C-alpha positions, -999 to +999 in steps of 0.1 A: +002-003+000+020+029-011+018+065+005-010+082-011-019+119+000-052+118+024-049+083+035-056+076+068-033+045+065-002+035+043+029+018+043+054+040+059+087+045+041+105+049+072+096+018+091+081-003+060+048-006+083+011-005+071+000+021+098-023+046+105-012+082+098-023+112+115-023+143+090-013+178+098-030+203+068-036+239+069-074+233+072-067+211+106-034+233+116-056+254+141-071+229+159-046+207+164-023+234+181-055+246+198-060+214+216-022+217+222-026+249+242-059+237+260-041+209+271-012+228+288-034+251+306-057+224+317-026+209+333-015+244+345-050+258+363-051+234+393-020+248+407-034+287+401-059+309+428-097+307+415-099+343+409-074+335+374-095+309+363-123+333+346-092+352+329-082+317+314-113+306+304-119+340+287-088+337+267-091+304+256-128+314+245-112+342+226-085+323+208-108+297+196-119+313+168-092+339+160-064+320+165-079+292+143-083+314+115-048+333+120-029+301+119-048+290+090-036+321+072+002+314+082+005+275+072+013+274+035-019+257+016-001+228-001+023+220+026+009+188+049+026+164+076+018+128+078+028+109+110+033+074+112+014+057+145+041+029+143+076+046+142+066+082+151+082+095+119+063+117+093+063+120+057+061+156+041+040+167+012+039+199-009+008+202-034+000+165-025+030+147-036+056+131-011+089+149-008+104+134+021+116+108+021+125+105-012+125+067-011+096+038-014+088+006+007+105-014-013+124-050-003+165-045-008+178-058-039+187-097-042+224-100-028+235-124-053+235-096-079+262-079-094+267-046-076+263-021-107+228-039-109+222-036-073+232+002-080+206+004-110+175-013-090+185+015-057+186+041-086+155+031-098+136+028-063+147+060-056+129+077-086+099+056-083+072+079-077+085+109-097+093+086-126+077+052-128+088+052-161+124+061-157+123+037-128+109+010-154+135+021-180+166+015-153+150-020-142+152-031-178+191-026-182+190-040-150+175-071-165+199-069-192+228-071-167+215-096-150+212-117-184+249-114-188+255-121-152+244-155-154+265-163-184+242-147-218+254-121-242+232-095-223+229-075-258+196-088-268+172-098-241+145-114-264+176-139-277+187-143-244+152-154-229+151-178-262+185-195-251+171-200-220+136-214-230+160-241-254+181-251-221+147-262-201+143-229-183+107-232-160+078-214-179+072-189-150+109-177-151+104-173-186+072-153-180+087-130-156+113-124-178+094-114-202+071-090-185+098-069-172+112-071-209+081-060-225+070-030-197+107-019-199+106-017-234+073+005-233+091+026-210+121+029-233+101+034-265+063+041-269+041+013-264+004+003-256+015+000-215+011+041-205+039+045-177+035+080-171+016+076-141+016+040-130+038+037-099+016+004-091+027-013-123+065+002-119+066-012-081+057-049-088+089-049-114+112-049-086+101-077-072+098-094-105+134-087-110+144-101-072+118-133-082+143-139-115+175-133-096+164-158-069+152-184-096+186-179-118+214-171-092+206-175-058+186-213-058+214-227-083+241-211-061+226-228-028+220-260-048+262-262-060+272-251-023+246-277-010+260-305-033+296-296-027+294-298+011+272-330+014+281-354-016+318-367-009+342-357-036+349-399-044+308-398-051+309-364-071+339-383-093+316-412-099+286-389-107+304-372-136+320-407-145+287-421-149+273-389-168+302-386-191+309-353-176 
């Protein structure tokens, strides 16, 4: 659930928790501050003499209307803050667009990816809200480099996928690869998929890239390590002789 202006609940970009948000805007700023002032006097009044109480009550009544109006005029109209109920940190919004923090609630890149691919992933995540199309284009480039990492040419994504399919790659991985390829092509060249203001689609592609990395890099690595650790060396030799490798 991406952060959206006015939503009472969204995934906090600080703690990644879907939590309630308390909004502070020009519309409610006066009443919010007034509530704080009233609570301050509520704690203060028991400690003073009775004859002062009437003056305080008159003061609070006077600022009830005037203070809220004046405060409304002071707060920028396009300015708003949402405070997370889970971590207490805030997001800053201007004209209903989030300006702080400039990051999204996305999982980190797969740790087995090469560093340059991780850098592309992180760069794409940093511009996701401002430019879904730009983020998608960077993920397409990351996919190209990922295919190079797994031993393919890395210059023509379509041909690389064709080779992997011929080698017996799972249809699910093929679909993930083509999904990122086709949508990425639409980000680079005008196509049928409009990515100009579609953060939701772009966000899903980060998970798809990690899924591809998990299937093509992480799982094979883990299997090779397990095989090397658990199969005795002489048994490995017999297996190679059996298979003629």
